[in-house]
VOBA-1610 file (N, C-alpha, C; in pm, whole numbers, padded with zeros to 5 digits, always signed):
BEGIN
Unk+00084-00120+00000Unk+00000+00000+00000Unk+00088+00125+00000Unk+00053+00217-00083Unk+00128+00342-00094Unk+00108+00428+00032Unk+00206+00514+00060Unk+00189+00606+00172Unk+00100+00724+00133Unk+00078+00741+00003Unk-00012+00846-00043Unk-00153+00787-00052Unk-00246+00843+00025Unk-00381+00788+00031Unk-00483+00867-00051Unk-00437+00969-00123Unk-00527+01051-00203Unk-00605+00964-00303Unk-00735+00983-00307Unk-00819+00910-00400Unk-00860+00772-00353Unk-00809+00730-00238Unk-00845+00599-00183Unk-00952+00614-00076Unk-01027+00507-00055Unk-01122+00506+00056Unk-01043+00507+00186Unk-01086+00588+00281Unk-01015+00600+00408Unk-01012+00465+00479Unk-00897+00425+00532Unk-00891+00300+00607Unk-00991+00303+00724Unk-01071+00200+00733Unk-01171+00193+00839Unk-01110+00143+00969Unk-01183+00160+01076Unk-01140+00111+01207Unk-01260+00111+01300Unk-01251+00034+01405Unk-01349+00035+01513Unk-01271+00035+01643Unk-01290+00136+01725Unk-01211+00152+01846Unk-01288+00233+01949Unk-01223+00263+02058Unk-01283+00348+02161Unk-01249+00494+02132Unk-01334+00582+02182Unk-01311+00725+02167Unk-01377+00799+02282Unk-01333+00921+02303Unk-01401+01012+02395Unk-01476+01112+02308Unk-01606+01122+02332Unk-01691+01213+02254Unk-01769+01299+02352Unk-01743+01428+02346Unk-01814+01524+02432Unk-01806+01483+02579Unk-01687+01440+02621Unk-01664+01408+02762Unk-01708+01270+02806Unk-01750+01184+02711Unk-01795+01050+02747Unk-01722+00946+02663Unk-01701+00828+02721Unk-01634+00719+02650Unk-01735+00647+02560Unk-01697+00629+02434Unk-01775+00551+02337Unk-01691+00428+02306Unk-01749+00310+02321Unk-01670+00187+02306Unk-01658+00138+02163Unk-01752+00172+02076Unk-01746+00128+01937Unk-01758+00249+01844Unk-01645+00313+01823Unk-01641+00434+01741Unk-01581+00399+01605Unk-01643+00451+01498Unk-01589+00430+01363Unk-01632+00545+01274Unk-01568+00554+01158Unk-01605+00656+01060Unk-01745+00634+01005Unk-01793+00510+01014Unk-01927+00478+00963Unk-02039+00545+01042Unk-02005+00603+01157Unk-02105+00676+01236Unk-02144+00808+01171Unk-02072+00846+01064Unk-02093+00977+01002Unk-02122+00963+00852Unk-02235+00899+00817Unk-02268+00886+00675Unk-02300+01023+00614Unk-02259+01039+00489Unk-02289+01160+00412Unk-02236+01287+00476Unk-02126+01275+00549Unk-02058+01391+00606Unk-01916+01398+00552Unk-01865+01520+00539Unk-01723+01537+00518Unk-01655+01511+00651Unk-01530+01468+00647Unk-01457+01440+00771Unk-01319+01502+00765Unk-01284+01574+00870Unk-01146+01615+00895Unk-01095+01522+01004Unk-01005+01432+00968Unk-00948+01334+01061Unk-00801+01369+01079Unk-00766+01407+01202Unk-00628+01449+01224Unk-00563+01371+01337Unk-00435+01346+01320Unk-00353+01278+01421Unk-00265+01381+01490Unk-00243+01358+01618Unk-00149+01439+01694Unk-00066+01344+01780Unk+00054+01383+01821Unk+00145+01288+01887Unk+00094+01231+02020Unk+00064+01316+02117Unk+00030+01267+02251Unk-00055+01367+02327Unk-00138+01315+02415Unk-00207+01400+02513Unk-00104+01459+02610Unk-00141+01565+02676Unk-00057+01629+02778Unk+00080+01670+02724Unk+00082+01718+02599Unk+00207+01770+02544Unk+00192+01919+02522Unk+00259+01977+02422Unk+00274+02121+02418Unk+00209+02187+02297Unk+00245+02146+02177Unk+00181+02201+02057Unk+00040+02144+02044Unk+00023+02019+02084Unk-00105+01948+02064Unk-00227+02022+02120Unk-00224+02069+02246Unk-00345+02136+02294Unk-00379+02263+02217Unk-00277+02330+02162Unk-00307+02451+02084Unk-00386+02413+01958Unk-00350+02300+01898Unk-00423+02254+01779Unk-00563+02210+01814Unk-00578+02132+01919Unk-00710+02081+01955Unk-00805+02194+01991Unk-00756+02294+02063Unk-00840+02410+02093Unk-00873+02489+01966Unk-00776+02499+01874Unk-00800+02572+01749Unk-00910+02505+01666Unk-00911+02371+01663Unk-01019+02301+01593Unk-01153+02325+01664Unk-01152+02324+01796Unk-01276+02348+01871Unk-01330+02488+01844Unk-01241+02586+01834Unk-01284+02724+01810Unk-01355+02738+01675Unk-01321+02657+01577Unk-01385+02663+01445Unk-01487+02551+01425Unk-01518+02477+01532Unk-01604+02360+01517Unk-01741+02395+01458Unk-01801+02506+01502Unk-01933+02544+01449Unk-01926+02571+01299Unk-01814+02628+01254Unk-01799+02654+01111Unk-01783+02523+01033Unk-01706+02428+01087Unk-01696+02296+01023Unk-01834+02230+01018Unk-01906+02233+01129Unk-02038+02170+01134Unk-02135+02236+01036Unk-02122+02367+01018Unk-02208+02438+00922Unk-02181+02393+00779Unk-02066+02332+00757Unk-02031+02278+00626Unk-02043+02125+00624Unk-02131+02071+00708Unk-02159+01928+00711Unk-02034+01843+00732Unk-01948+01888+00824Unk-01819+01824+00844Unk-01800+01783+00989Unk-01752+01660+01006Unk-01719+01607+01138Unk-01568+01616+01158Unk-01528+01679+01265Unk-01386+01685+01305Unk-01360+01570+01401Unk-01249+01497+01379Unk-01211+01384+01466Unk-01061+01390+01488Unk-01019+01383+01614Unk-00878+01377+01648Unk-00839+01235+01687Unk-00709+01204+01679Unk-00661+01070+01711Unk-00517+01076+01758Unk-00487+01003+01866Unk-00349+00984+01910Unk-00333+00843+01963Unk-00211+00807+01997Unk-00182+00672+02044Unk-00211+00655+02193Unk-00274+00753+02254Unk-00310+00743+02396Unk-00434+00657+02415Unk-00456+00615+02539Unk-00575+00538+02572Unk-00696+00629+02585Unk-00813+00570+02581Unk-00935+00646+02597Unk-00942+00709+02737Unk-00879+00645+02836Unk-00878+00699+02972Unk-00788+00822+02982Unk-00678+00820+02908Unk-00590+00936+02902Unk-00662+01053+02834Unk-00732+01023+02722Unk-00812+01127+02654Unk-00912+01189+02751Unk-00983+01103+02824Unk-01086+01152+02916Unk-01025+01242+03024Unk-00910+01202+03076Unk-00843+01283+03178Unk-00801+01418+03120Unk-00751+01417+02997Unk-00707+01541+02934Unk-00825+01635+02908Unk-00937+01577+02863Unk-01058+01657+02839Unk-01110+01719+02969Unk-01084+01653+03079Unk-01129+01703+03209Unk-01026+01792+03278Unk-00917+01824+03210Unk-00813+01913+03264Unk-00830+02051+03201Unk-00826+02154+03284Unk-00850+02290+03234Unk-00740+02336+03139Unk-00778+02428+03054Unk-00685+02485+02957Unk-00566+02551+03028Unk-00590+02613+03141Unk-00483+02682+03214Unk-00381+02585+03273Unk-00416+02457+03277Unk-00322+02355+03326Unk-00274+02264+03213Unk-00289+02311+03090Unk-00242+02235+02974Unk-00342+02135+02919Unk-00465+02142+02969Unk-00567+02048+02926Unk-00648+02099+02808Unk-00747+02019+02771Unk-00832+02054+02656Unk-00980+02058+02696Unk-01004+02096+02821Unk-01142+02109+02866Unk-01219+02197+02768Unk-01338+02153+02731Unk-01418+02226+02634Unk-01414+02166+02495Unk-01319+02075+02468Unk-01314+02008+02338Unk-01424+01902+02336Unk-01513+01910+02237Unk-01630+01823+02233Unk-01627+01721+02120Unk-01547+01744+02017Unk-01543+01651+01903Unk-01471+01522+01945Unk-01490+01413+01872Unk-01434+01284+01911Unk-01281+01281+01912Unk-01227+01213+02013Unk-01084+01184+02022Unk-01069+01032+02024Unk-01012+00980+01917Unk-00997+00836+01897Unk-00874+00785+01972Unk-00890+00670+02037Unk-00779+00604+02105Unk-00716+00502+02011Unk-00588+00519+01985Unk-00514+00429+01895Unk-00400+00364+01974Unk-00436+00302+02084Unk-00336+00248+02177Unk-00247+00142+02112Unk-00303+00060+02024Unk-00221-00043+01958Unk-00150+00010+01833Unk-00173+00138+01800Unk-00106+00209+01689Unk-00141+00157+01550Unk-00246+00078+01543Unk-00288+00022+01415Unk-00343+00129+01322Unk-00421+00222+01375Unk-00481+00326+01292Unk-00371+00417+01236Unk-00278+00457+01321Unk-00167+00543+01276Unk-00086+00475+01166Unk-00065+00345+01180Unk+00009+00271+01076Unk-00069+00266+00946Unk-00200+00242+00956Unk-00282+00230+00834Unk-00292+00363+00759Unk-00278+00473+00831Unk-00278+00604+00768Unk-00136+00653+00738Unk-00037+00570+00766Unk+00104+00598+00735Unk+00157+00723+00803Unk+00117+00745+00928Unk+00167+00861+01002Unk+00244+00823+01128Unk+00258+00693+01155Unk+00326+00651+01278Unk+00477+00665+01262Unk+00539+00735+01355Unk+00685+00741+01362Unk+00728+00618+01441Unk+00778+00518+01373Unk+00813+00390+01439Unk+00925+00406+01541Unk+01011+00507+01525Unk+01119+00528+01620Unk+01068+00580+01754Unk+00974+00673+01751Unk+00924+00733+01875Unk+00796+00667+01925Unk+00726+00598+01834Unk+00601+00534+01873Unk+00481+00626+01878Unk+00496+00748+01829Unk+00383+00842+01824Unk+00356+00883+01680Unk+00238+00938+01657Unk+00200+00979+01521Unk+00253+01118+01490Unk+00293+01135+01364Unk+00319+01270+01314Unk+00185+01344+01307Unk+00190+01474+01280Unk+00069+01556+01272Unk+00005+01540+01134Unk-00061+01427+01114Unk-00129+01400+00988Unk-00270+01455+00988Unk-00313+01505+00872Unk-00450+01553+00856Unk-00505+01499+00726Unk-00627+01446+00731Unk-00692+01386+00615Unk-00830+01446+00598Unk-00856+01499+00479Unk-00988+01551+00445Unk-01057+01447+00358Unk-01172+01400+00405Unk-01250+01298+00333Unk-01378+01360+00279Unk-01416+01315+00160Unk-01545+01359+00107Unk-01657+01276+00170Unk-01778+01295+00123Unk-01893+01229+00186Unk-01897+01078+00162Unk-01814+01030+00071Unk-01804+00886+00046Unk-01683+00825+00117Unk-01619+00903+00203Unk-01499+00862+00279Unk-01378+00841+00189Unk-01375+00910+00075Unk-01258+00910-00012Unk-01167+01024+00035Unk-01038+00995+00051Unk-00944+01096+00097Unk-00912+01189-00019Unk-00939+01318+00000Unk-00920+01418-00106Unk-00802+01510-00077Unk-00754+01508+00047Unk-00639+01591+00085Unk-00571+01524+00203Unk-00437+01524+00202Unk-00362+01479+00318Unk-00241+01568+00335Unk-00208+01590+00462Unk-00094+01674+00498Unk-00032+01612+00621Unk+00101+01602+00623Unk+00169+01545+00740Unk+00282+01639+00780Unk+00274+01689+00903Unk+00378+01775+00958Unk+00465+01697+01056Unk+00589+01739+01069Unk+00676+01686+01173Unk+00627+01738+01308Unk+00674+01677+01415Unk+00620+01704+01548Unk+00625+01851+01592Unk+00732+01928+01563Unk+00733+02065+01614Unk+00647+02165+01538Unk+00585+02121+01426Unk+00516+02215+01338Unk+00364+02203+01350Unk+00303+02298+01418Unk+00158+02299+01433Unk+00088+02332+01302Unk-00033+02283+01287Unk-00111+02301+01164Unk-00188+02431+01163Unk-00232+02470+01045Unk-00323+02583+01030Unk-00464+02529+01015Unk-00547+02554+01113Unk-00686+02511+01106Unk-00760+02593+00999Unk-00719+02717+00981Unk-00779+02798+00875Unk-00753+02738+00737Unk-00634+02680+00716Unk-00604+02616+00589Unk-00689+02491+00570Unk-00712+02416+00677Unk-00800+02299+00667Unk-00941+02342+00626Unk-00988+02452+00681Unk-01120+02505+00646Unk-01122+02552+00500Unk-01015+02619+00457Unk-01008+02667+00318Unk-01017+02550+00220Unk-00945+02442+00250Unk-00946+02325+00161Unk-01081+02255+00161Unk-01146+02249+00276Unk-01281+02193+00282Unk-01375+02274+00192Unk-01369+02406+00203Unk-01456+02491+00121Unk-01423+02475-00027Unk-01296+02459-00059Unk-01256+02439-00199Unk-01314+02308-00253Unk-01307+02203-00172Unk-01363+02073-00214Unk-01514+02085-00237Unk-01584+02147-00144Unk-01729+02163-00156Unk-01763+02246-00279Unk-01687+02354-00302Unk-01710+02439-00419Unk-01690+02359-00548Unk-01582+02282-00555Unk-01554+02201-00674Unk-01666+02101-00699Unk-01711+02033-00594Unk-01818+01934-00611Unk-01948+01999-00658Unk-01976+02118-00610Unk-02101+02186-00643Unk-02099+02249-00783Unk-01983+02308-00821Unk-01978+02385-00944Unk-01898+02319-01056Unk-01817+02218-01023Unk-01736+02152-01126Unk-01613+02228-01168Unk-01596+02349-01115Unk-01477+02427-01146Unk-01366+02394-01046Unk-01243+02432-01081Unk-01128+02404-00994Unk-01083+02532-00925Unk-01011+02514-00816Unk-00972+02626-00732Unk-00822+02651-00746Unk-00783+02765-00803Unk-00642+02794-00825Unk-00569+02826-00695Unk-00440+02852-00707Unk-00356+02882-00591Unk-00417+02993-00507Unk-00415+02974-00378Unk-00462+03073-00279Unk-00610+03106-00291Unk-00686+03016-00358Unk-00830+03037-00371Unk-00893+03046-00232Unk-00987+03137-00219Unk-01069+03147-00099Unk-01213+03166-00143Unk-01304+03133-00055Unk-01446+03143-00086Unk-01479+03284-00136Unk-01550+03289-00249Unk-01588+03417-00307Unk-01490+03467-00412Unk-01372+03402-00423Unk-01274+03444-00523Unk-01292+03365-00651Unk-01222+03408-00754Unk-01234+03353-00888Unk-01186+03208-00893Unk-01265+03125-00958Unk-01227+02986-00985Unk-01207+02974-01136Unk-01189+02851-01185Unk-01173+02838-01330Unk-01221+02703-01378Unk-01255+02698-01505Unk-01292+02571-01568Unk-01164+02489-01585Unk-01172+02357-01570Unk-01052+02274-01576Unk-01008+02240-01719Unk-00978+02346-01795Unk-00928+02325-01931Unk-00843+02446-01971Unk-00783+02440-02089Unk-00693+02547-02134Unk-00766+02681-02146Unk-00888+02677-02194Unk-00966+02801-02206Unk-00994+02860-02068Unk-01023+02773-01972Unk-01046+02820-01837Unk-00923+02889-01778Unk-00805+02832-01805Unk-00681+02890-01756Unk-00656+03027-01819Unk-00675+03035-01950Unk-00656+03162-02020Unk-00753+03267-01968Unk-00877+03227-01950Unk-00979+03319-01897Unk-00942+03365-01756Unk-00890+03273-01675Unk-00852+03308-01538Unk-00744+03416-01536Unk-00643+03401-01621Unk-00533+03497-01621Unk-00568+03627-01691Unk-00676+03626-01769Unk-00718+03750-01836Unk-00829+03816-01757
//
């Protein structure tokens, strides 16, 4: 299997997760039919860059939900560690207030199937996967551990995917909602630059 998952159906899984402060014992992507999914990996609970990312996703959660999108986080921690972290205040390095699902990947199988596990350290790189409503991966990005993600960029790409599906046009470099798109042919390119 290639490490590039673009255009492939997202690897499925069934595991435990913490959802809105409660443990769910049988969590899977199949719980979200006909939804877009932002599925992101982070190295570990109770670390340093990770809570900034998780809070940043929570801050934009209503906007993701308004675009029919489920945000899901995942790390190699246990569901009990996730629950403890969710119950720890932000001022103490916790993620209290995070309501979207946090998947437990204790056996590291999910991280391996998404090709984001750092086998040397045993934790996942900062992988992010955007899935369409059929669970086909349309975007993937993997950062090294010290590099936090841009949640705004994840939102921009989601909007670009939705725009493309709705209008059939493609989104050029630095496209943002409301800006010029183009038809996916030579005439479209010429028209875009003129």
